[in-house]
C-alpha positions as CSV (number, residue, x, y, z in Angstrom):
1,M,-10.1,6.9,44.3
2,R,-6.8,9.3,45.6
3,E,-4.5,6.5,43.7
4,I,-6.4,7.2,40.5
5,R,-5.8,11.4,40.8
6,E,-2.3,10.2,41.3
7,A,-2.2,8.7,38.1
8,A,-4.0,10.5,36.0
9,Q,-1.2,13.7,37.7
10,A,1.3,11.4,36.6
11,I,0.4,12.0,33.1
12,A,-0.5,15.5,33.0
13,E,2.0,16.3,30.2
14,E,0.7,13.8,28.3
15,I,-2.7,15.2,28.6
16,V,-1.9,18.8,28.0
17,T,0.1,17.5,24.5
18,D,-2.5,16.3,23.3
19,R,-4.9,19.2,24.6
20,R,-2.5,21.4,22.5
21,A,-2.3,19.0,19.4
22,I,-6.2,19.4,18.9
23,H,-6.1,23.2,20.1
24,A,-3.7,24.0,17.4
25,R,-6.1,22.2,14.5
26,P,-9.5,22.7,14.9
27,E,-11.7,20.7,12.6
28,L,-15.4,21.7,12.5
29,A,-18.6,19.4,12.6
30,Y,-18.3,16.3,10.5
31,Q,-14.8,17.2,9.3
32,E,-12.6,15.9,13.0
33,R,-11.0,13.1,10.7
34,E,-7.3,14.9,12.0
35,T,-8.6,14.7,15.5
36,A,-10.1,11.3,15.1
37,A,-6.9,9.7,13.3
38,L,-4.9,11.5,16.9
39,V,-7.6,9.5,19.1
40,V,-7.1,6.3,17.3
41,A,-3.3,6.3,17.3
42,R,-3.4,6.9,21.1
43,L,-6.5,3.9,21.2
44,R,-4.0,1.9,18.9
45,D,-0.6,2.3,21.5
46,L,-3.1,1.1,24.0
47,G,-4.3,-1.6,23.3
48,I,-7.7,-0.8,23.3
49,E,-10.2,-2.4,20.9
50,H,-11.7,0.8,18.5
51,W,-14.2,1.4,16.2
52,S,-13.4,4.8,13.6
53,G,-16.0,6.3,11.0
54,V,-19.1,6.3,13.9
55,G,-21.7,8.9,13.1
56,E,-19.5,9.8,10.0
57,T,-16.5,10.7,12.0
58,G,-16.7,9.3,15.8
59,V,-14.8,6.5,17.8
60,I,-15.5,4.4,20.1
61,G,-12.9,2.2,22.3
62,L,-14.1,-0.6,24.4
63,I,-11.7,-1.4,27.5
64,Q,-13.0,-4.9,28.9
65,G,-12.5,-5.8,32.4
66,T,-11.5,-9.4,33.3
67,R,-14.9,-10.7,34.3
68,A,-18.5,-10.2,33.2
69,G,-20.4,-7.0,34.5
70,H,-22.0,-3.9,33.5
71,T,-21.4,-1.5,30.6
72,V,-20.4,2.7,31.4
73,L,-20.2,4.6,28.4
74,L,-17.9,8.1,28.4
75,R,-18.2,10.4,26.2
76,A,-16.0,13.7,24.6
77,D,-17.0,15.7,21.7
78,M,-14.5,16.6,19.2
79,D,-16.0,19.4,16.9
80,A,-14.8,23.3,17.2
81,L,-16.7,26.5,16.2
82,P,-16.1,28.9,13.3
83,I,-14.9,32.0,15.1
84,A,-11.2,33.3,15.0
85,E,-9.1,33.1,18.2
86,E,-7.8,35.9,19.8
87,S,-4.6,34.4,21.6
88,D,-1.0,34.8,21.5
89,A,0.0,31.1,23.3
90,A,1.8,29.0,21.2
91,Y,-1.2,26.5,21.0
92,A,-3.5,28.6,19.4
93,S,-5.6,27.6,16.2
94,R,-4.1,27.4,12.9
95,H,-7.0,26.8,10.7
96,P,-8.1,30.7,10.0
97,N,-11.6,31.1,11.3
98,I,-12.0,28.2,13.7
99,M,-11.3,27.3,17.5
100,H,-11.8,25.4,20.3
101,A,-14.0,27.8,21.7
102,C,-15.8,25.3,24.2
103,G,-13.2,23.1,25.6
104,H,-13.6,20.1,23.4
105,D,-10.1,19.9,22.8
106,G,-9.5,19.4,26.7
107,H,-12.8,17.0,26.5
108,T,-11.0,14.5,24.0
109,A,-7.3,15.1,26.1
110,M,-8.9,13.7,29.2
111,L,-11.0,11.4,27.8
112,L,-7.9,10.0,26.2
113,G,-5.9,10.6,29.8
114,A,-8.9,8.4,31.4
115,A,-8.3,5.8,29.3
116,R,-5.1,5.1,29.8
117,I,-6.1,5.4,33.4
118,L,-8.6,2.5,33.0
119,Q,-6.8,0.3,30.5
120,E,-4.3,-0.4,33.4
121,R,-6.7,-1.0,36.0
122,R,-8.8,-3.8,33.9
123,A,-8.4,-6.7,36.2
124,Q,-10.0,-3.9,39.5
125,F,-13.0,-4.0,37.1
126,G,-15.5,-6.3,35.9
127,G,-18.1,-5.4,32.6
128,A,-16.8,-2.8,30.5
129,V,-15.6,0.9,29.7
130,K,-17.5,1.5,26.5
131,L,-15.0,5.5,25.5
132,M,-17.3,7.6,23.0
133,F,-15.6,10.4,21.3
134,Q,-18.1,12.3,19.0
135,P,-18.4,14.4,16.0
136,A,-20.6,17.4,15.7
137,E,-21.9,18.4,19.4
138,E,-22.1,22.2,17.9
139,G,-25.6,21.6,16.1
140,G,-24.7,18.7,13.9
141,A,-26.2,16.3,16.3
142,G,-23.4,13.8,15.9
143,A,-24.4,12.2,19.4
144,V,-28.0,10.7,17.2
145,K,-25.5,10.2,14.3
146,M,-23.2,7.3,16.6
147,I,-26.7,5.6,18.7
148,D,-27.9,4.8,14.7
149,D,-24.3,3.6,14.3
150,G,-24.8,1.3,17.1
151,L,-23.0,3.5,20.1
152,L,-25.2,1.7,22.7
153,D,-25.3,-1.7,21.7
154,N,-22.7,-4.7,21.3
155,P,-22.3,-4.8,24.5
156,P,-25.3,-2.5,25.8
157,V,-24.9,0.5,27.4
158,D,-26.3,0.7,31.3
159,A,-25.0,4.5,32.0
160,A,-23.5,7.1,30.7
161,F,-21.4,10.0,32.1
162,A,-20.1,12.8,30.0
163,I,-17.6,15.9,31.6
164,H,-18.1,19.8,29.9
165,V,-15.2,22.8,30.8
166,G,-17.3,25.1,33.5
167,H,-15.5,28.4,32.3
168,A,-17.0,30.3,35.8
169,T,-16.1,27.5,38.1
170,Q,-12.7,27.8,39.3
171,T,-10.1,25.1,38.9
172,G,-10.7,21.8,42.0
173,T,-14.4,22.4,41.7
174,V,-16.7,20.1,39.7
175,L,-20.1,20.6,39.8
176,A,-23.0,17.3,40.0
177,R,-26.8,18.0,40.2
178,G,-29.1,15.9,39.6
179,G,-32.5,16.8,38.1
180,S,-32.4,19.4,35.2
181,L,-28.7,21.1,33.8
182,L,-28.8,22.1,30.1
183,A,-32.1,23.8,28.2
184,G,-33.1,21.7,25.1
185,A,-32.4,24.1,22.3
186,N,-34.0,24.8,18.6
187,S,-32.2,27.0,15.9
188,F,-35.1,28.6,13.6
189,T,-34.7,30.6,10.2
190,I,-37.9,33.1,9.1
191,T,-38.1,33.6,5.1
192,V,-40.3,37.1,4.9
193,T,-41.2,37.3,0.7
194,G,-42.5,40.5,0.3
195,R,-42.0,42.7,-3.2
196,G,-39.2,45.2,-3.6
197,G,-39.1,48.6,-5.2
198,H,-37.8,51.8,-5.4
199,A,-37.1,52.9,-1.7
200,S,-39.1,56.3,-2.9
201,R,-42.5,54.2,-3.7
202,P,-42.8,52.1,-0.5
203,Q,-46.1,52.0,-1.3
204,N,-45.4,50.2,-4.8
205,A,-44.1,47.4,-2.6
206,V,-44.3,45.1,0.5
207,D,-41.4,45.8,2.4
208,P,-40.1,42.9,4.2
209,V,-37.4,45.1,6.4
210,V,-40.7,46.7,8.5
211,V,-42.6,43.1,8.1
212,A,-39.4,41.4,9.6
213,A,-39.0,44.2,12.5
214,Q,-43.1,43.3,13.3
215,I,-42.0,40.3,13.9
216,V,-39.0,40.4,15.8
217,V,-40.7,42.8,18.5
218,A,-44.3,40.6,18.2
219,L,-41.7,37.4,19.1
220,Q,-40.1,39.0,22.0
221,T,-44.0,39.0,23.9
222,L,-43.9,34.7,23.6
223,V,-42.0,34.5,26.7
224,S,-43.7,37.7,28.8
225,R,-47.1,37.1,27.8
226,E,-47.4,32.7,27.0
227,V,-44.9,31.3,29.3
228,E,-46.2,30.4,33.2
229,P,-43.9,33.0,35.5
230,G,-41.3,31.5,36.7
231,V,-40.3,28.8,34.1
232,P,-37.3,29.3,32.6
233,A,-37.7,30.1,29.0
234,V,-35.2,32.2,25.9
235,V,-37.1,33.3,22.9
236,T,-33.6,35.3,20.6
237,I,-32.8,36.5,17.6
238,G,-29.9,36.5,16.4
239,A,-29.4,37.4,13.2
240,L,-31.5,39.9,10.5
241,H,-30.6,40.1,7.1
242,A,-32.3,41.9,4.5
243,G,-31.1,44.4,1.5
244,T,-27.5,45.4,-0.1
245,T,-28.4,48.8,-0.7
246,F,-30.3,52.6,0.5
247,N,-32.6,53.3,-1.8
248,V,-33.4,50.1,-2.7
249,I,-36.6,47.5,-0.9
250,P,-35.0,43.9,-1.2
251,D,-37.6,41.2,-1.9
252,R,-36.5,39.4,1.1
253,A,-35.4,39.4,4.5
254,L,-34.1,36.5,6.8
255,I,-34.1,35.8,10.7
256,K,-32.3,33.8,12.7
257,G,-32.7,32.8,16.2
258,T,-33.4,30.0,18.6
259,I,-35.3,29.1,21.7
260,R,-34.3,27.6,25.3
261,A,-36.4,26.1,27.8
262,Y,-35.8,23.3,30.6
263,D,-39.0,21.5,29.8
264,E,-39.5,20.0,26.6
265,T,-43.5,20.8,26.4
266,V,-42.6,24.4,26.2
267,M,-40.0,24.1,23.8
268,E,-42.7,22.5,21.4
269,R,-44.9,25.1,22.3
270,L,-43.2,28.0,21.9
271,E,-42.4,26.7,18.6
272,A,-45.6,26.5,17.2
273,R,-46.5,30.0,18.5
274,I,-43.4,31.6,16.6
275,E,-44.9,29.9,13.7
276,A,-48.3,31.2,14.1
277,V,-46.8,34.5,14.6
278,A,-44.4,35.5,12.1
279,T,-46.9,33.6,9.4
280,G,-49.9,35.7,11.1
281,V,-47.6,39.2,11.2
282,A,-46.7,38.8,7.7
283,A,-50.0,37.8,6.5
284,A,-51.6,41.5,8.1
285,L,-48.7,43.2,5.9
286,R,-49.5,41.6,2.8
287,A,-45.7,40.0,3.0
288,R,-45.6,36.0,3.4
289,A,-43.6,33.9,6.4
290,E,-42.2,30.7,5.9
291,V,-40.3,29.0,9.3
292,E,-38.1,26.4,9.2
293,I,-36.8,24.8,12.9
294,H,-33.5,23.6,11.5
295,M,-32.2,21.9,14.9
296,H,-33.7,20.4,18.3
297,Y,-32.0,19.3,21.2
298,P,-33.9,18.6,23.8
299,P,-33.0,19.3,27.4
300,T,-30.0,17.6,29.3
301,V,-31.7,16.0,32.5
302,N,-29.3,14.4,34.9
303,D,-30.2,11.0,36.5
304,E,-30.8,12.2,40.1
305,A,-28.6,8.5,41.4
306,M,-26.4,8.5,38.7
307,A,-25.3,12.2,39.6
308,E,-25.2,10.9,43.7
309,L,-22.8,7.9,42.4
310,A,-20.5,10.8,40.0
311,A,-20.6,13.4,42.9
312,G,-19.2,10.7,45.1
313,A,-16.8,9.3,43.0
314,V,-15.6,12.8,43.1
315,R,-15.6,13.2,46.5
316,R,-13.1,10.2,47.0
317,L,-11.0,12.3,44.4
318,G,-10.4,14.7,47.0
319,A,-11.9,17.2,44.5
320,N,-14.6,19.8,45.3
321,V,-18.1,18.9,44.3
322,A,-21.0,21.7,44.4
323,P,-24.9,21.4,43.1
324,G,-24.2,23.9,40.7
325,S,-27.1,25.5,39.2
326,P,-29.0,25.1,35.6
327,V,-27.9,27.2,32.4
328,M,-29.3,28.3,29.4
329,A,-27.1,26.4,27.1
330,A,-27.6,23.1,25.8
331,E,-25.6,19.6,24.7
332,D,-26.3,16.8,22.3
333,F,-25.5,14.5,25.3
334,S,-29.6,14.9,26.2
335,Y,-29.9,12.1,23.6
336,I,-28.0,9.6,25.6
337,L,-29.7,10.5,29.0
338,Q,-33.5,10.2,27.0
339,R,-32.0,6.5,26.3
340,V,-29.8,4.9,29.6
341,P,-29.5,6.4,33.3
342,G,-26.5,9.1,33.6
343,A,-25.4,12.3,34.1
344,M,-23.2,15.5,32.8
345,L,-20.6,17.1,35.0
346,M,-19.2,20.2,35.0
347,L,-15.5,20.6,35.4
348,G,-14.3,23.8,36.1
349,V,-11.9,25.4,34.5
350,R,-11.4,28.8,35.5
351,N,-7.7,29.7,37.4
352,A,-7.9,31.3,40.0
353,G,-5.9,33.9,39.2
354,W,-7.8,35.0,36.7
355,A,-9.6,38.6,36.9
356,E,-11.9,37.4,34.6
357,P,-13.6,34.1,33.8
358,K,-12.9,33.3,29.8
359,P,-16.5,32.0,28.6
360,V,-16.7,29.7,26.1
361,H,-18.1,30.3,22.8
362,T,-15.8,33.6,22.9
363,A,-12.9,34.3,20.5
364,Q,-11.0,34.6,24.3
365,F,-12.1,31.7,25.6
366,D,-9.3,29.2,27.4
367,L,-9.1,26.7,30.0
368,D,-6.9,26.6,33.1
369,E,-4.6,22.9,32.2
370,E,-4.3,22.3,35.3
371,A,-7.9,21.5,35.3
372,L,-6.7,18.4,32.7
373,P,-5.9,15.6,35.0
374,L,-8.4,16.2,37.9
375,G,-10.8,15.8,34.5
376,A,-9.3,12.2,33.8
377,A,-9.3,11.1,37.0
378,V,-13.0,12.1,37.3
379,Y,-13.8,10.0,34.2
380,A,-12.0,7.1,35.6
381,A,-13.5,7.0,39.1
382,I,-16.7,7.6,37.7
383,A,-16.5,4.5,35.9
384,L,-14.7,2.7,38.6
385,E,-17.6,3.3,40.9
386,F,-20.7,2.8,38.4
387,L,-18.6,-0.8,37.7
388,R,-18.1,-1.8,41.3
389,S,-21.5,-0.8,42.7
């Protein structure tokens, strides 16, 4: 496996160049046409069979070994976030208010590097490696659309692996753990409808601002009083919008939030309780509340055996491996892991010289590009390890 790491290091400049090109021209969910075109161009140059327009803007590549065998899926996501980047780097986003703040540019560049390594070593394995370049991970459930378009078929996928950058973990370390890795998550909207009026005559109105405030406070009791102590769960309100000026009681207020939990049953129970609490509080205060659940990602649960296989491949590369701990972030790779055994690994991208990490989903996010060749090597090594097992 050391030879795989050396091969990745030999193409480090190409991997970094692709990452910077993607980073400079970020695209939101289901708009990743330029990124997909770059992926297609690289796969075409490598002579890798591929299909575009999968799940709207996704791309699939297929590397066939020289004999029959199993099929392993390697996944990278391509979409960016609606964040204005705060960076003076030469490769900073050129698209206003859009940036790669979650490392998807790095994921895509690493998987392209792995594709080259594996294509050049087809004689070393049987079966096939399926490359998944996915749109719309950030809330758009792009994985589901690719699955619906036949991602896991023809040839059928036997195992699946993904890498995500870990902003708090130092470069050179890979986190690999079996069981729960990431939480399930949803996003919800509560629309509170009252009756507007003049601020001086609240008795003639039904104030949705006050009702919404009471709902927000009531929702804070769900985890503390309705979830078993020791069971991780989060209910967070991220937005509350109402009114336009100081002397008018508005007709409506809008609440937006999210639920996070590692247990699917807990997720479902909290969803039901949010609706009951919101509608009940609103009714008690003469208003009406409507609850919509917009997105529901299941928990990301790694197969124990596949996580250990991946960890073993990383060790043979000569990299540090640690188990890490579950976190409350969410991923739609969970939909893949519901259907086939596999694992997601976290790749450390924090430069040892940084006093503080540069967290994902912030305007200051960045990654240590020295980590990218290792990520490409990890993708390739895991595929070879699985196909030889």
